[in-house]
N, C-alpha and C positions, 0 to 999 in steps of 0.2 A: 039365354046372356048371362051373365055369369057362370057360364061350364068351365067346369077345371077335371083336368086328368092328370094325376100321377101315377107314375112308373117307379117303382123301386129296382133296384137293380142294390144286392145285399149280401159282402162275402167276406168271408174276417176282419178287419181295419178297411173295411170302405162301404160306404152305406154314401149309393148316390137317386136320384130323387130328379126326373126329366118328368117336370108339370107344362100343359097345354090350358093355356086359359083365357076364356074369350072377356074380358072386363066391358060390362055393359056403355054406352056412347051416352052421353050427356047431348048432345048436340041437339036436338030437337025440343028442346026450351028446358023453363027451369024444375017441371017437375021429374022429370031424365034426371037432371044433371045431380036433385038429390038421389034419383034411387042410383047412384054411380056412385056419390059422395058414401052412403052406404053400403056400400061392396066394398071400397076402399078400405070402411072404417073395419070390415069384416075377415079382409084379406090382407092388412098388412099384418097383424100380430100374429095368426096364421105364420106367416112365410117368416115372420122373425123367430118363431118358435121352429120351427123348424130346420133354419140358417144353425140352431143351439143343437140341431142330434143331427143333423145330416150335411154332404155337402148337394147344391141342386143347379138346377138349368132350368129357366122359364122361357117358355116362348109363348105365343101366339100374340095376338092380336089385343094389347092394353089400353087402345084407343085415345091418348093423352100425343100430344103433339105439343114438341119442345116450342118449332119456331114455324114462323110461318109455310117456310120451305117447301117443311113435313105435311102439308096438306093438300091437296086437291084443290079445295076452294074456301081457301080463306074467307 
């Protein structure tokens, strides 16, 4: 969990990163939710800084559901 892989494609005038990331799940209890919050506190500034340097596409499993329909077992 918390895995992050980034591929960088740079050529004159273009900088692009493709990121695959697995965000921790917080669904199994309060301790796991706190681990997820710690990960989010670390990844957000990184992605914000990266956005200032290059374009990127973030792919992966972020373990965040917006609505009840987004989960198998709400």
